[in-house]
C-alpha positions in Angstrom: -8.3 -10.3 6.9 -10.9 -10.3 4.1 -10.8 -14.1 3.9 -11.4 -14.4 7.6 -14.4 -12.0 7.4 -15.9 -14.0 4.6 -15.5 -17.3 6.4 -17.0 -15.7 9.5 -20.0 -14.5 7.5 -20.4 -18.0 6.1 -20.3 -19.5 9.6 -22.9 -17.2 11.0 -25.3 -17.6 8.0 -24.8 -14.1 6.7 -23.6 -15.6 3.5 -25.2 -18.7 2.0 -22.9 -21.5 0.8 -19.2 -21.6 0.5 -17.3 -19.0 -1.5 -14.0 -20.4 -3.0 -11.1 -18.1 -2.3 -7.9 -18.7 -4.2 -4.7 -16.7 -3.3 -2.5 -15.4 -6.1 0.8 -14.0 -5.3 4.0 -12.8 -7.0 6.1 -13.7 -4.0 6.2 -17.5 -3.7 8.0 -17.7 -0.4 8.3 -20.8 1.8 5.3 -20.9 4.0 3.1 -18.6 1.9 0.7 -21.5 0.9 0.3 -22.6 4.5 -0.3 -19.1 5.6 -3.1 -18.6 3.0 -4.7 -22.0 3.8 -4.6 -21.2 7.5 -6.4 -17.9 6.9 -9.3 -19.9 5.3 -8.4 -19.7 1.6 -9.1 -22.8 -0.5 -6.1 -22.8 -2.7 -3.0 -20.9 -3.8 -1.3 -20.2 -7.1 2.0 -18.3 -7.6 3.1 -16.1 -10.4 4.2 -16.5 -13.1 0.8 -18.1 -14.0 0.2 -20.5 -16.8 -3.2 -21.0 -18.3 -3.0 -24.7 -17.3 -2.3 -23.9 -13.7 -5.2 -21.4 -13.5 -7.6 -23.9 -15.2 -6.5 -26.7 -12.9 -7.1 -24.6 -9.7 -10.5 -23.3 -11.0 -11.6 -26.8 -11.9 -10.9 -28.0 -8.4 -13.1 -25.4 -6.8 -15.9 -24.6 -9.3 -19.2 -26.4 -9.1 -18.9 -29.4 -11.4 -22.0 -28.1 -13.3 -20.0 -25.1 -14.4 -17.8 -25.4 -17.5 -14.1 -24.6 -17.2 -12.7 -23.6 -20.5 -9.6 -25.6 -21.6 -6.7 -23.3 -22.2 -5.5 -23.0 -25.8 -1.9 -23.9 -26.6 0.4 -21.0 -26.8 1.6 -20.1 -30.3 
């Protein structure tokens, strides 16, 4: 519902630009990704998260002028 409201505000000009919305869920069920994308979200990550997965999804959606830190290896 929140994503649809944000996308509507973008469409009407109430918000300027595109706000990246990335779903994060603990329940990675079949169809969850498609449901999130159909609601207007830009991407989807499922728990358990890894620093590499979070970095990759952020890199896909952040402005290329913004730095995305490289995750440090786990010790």
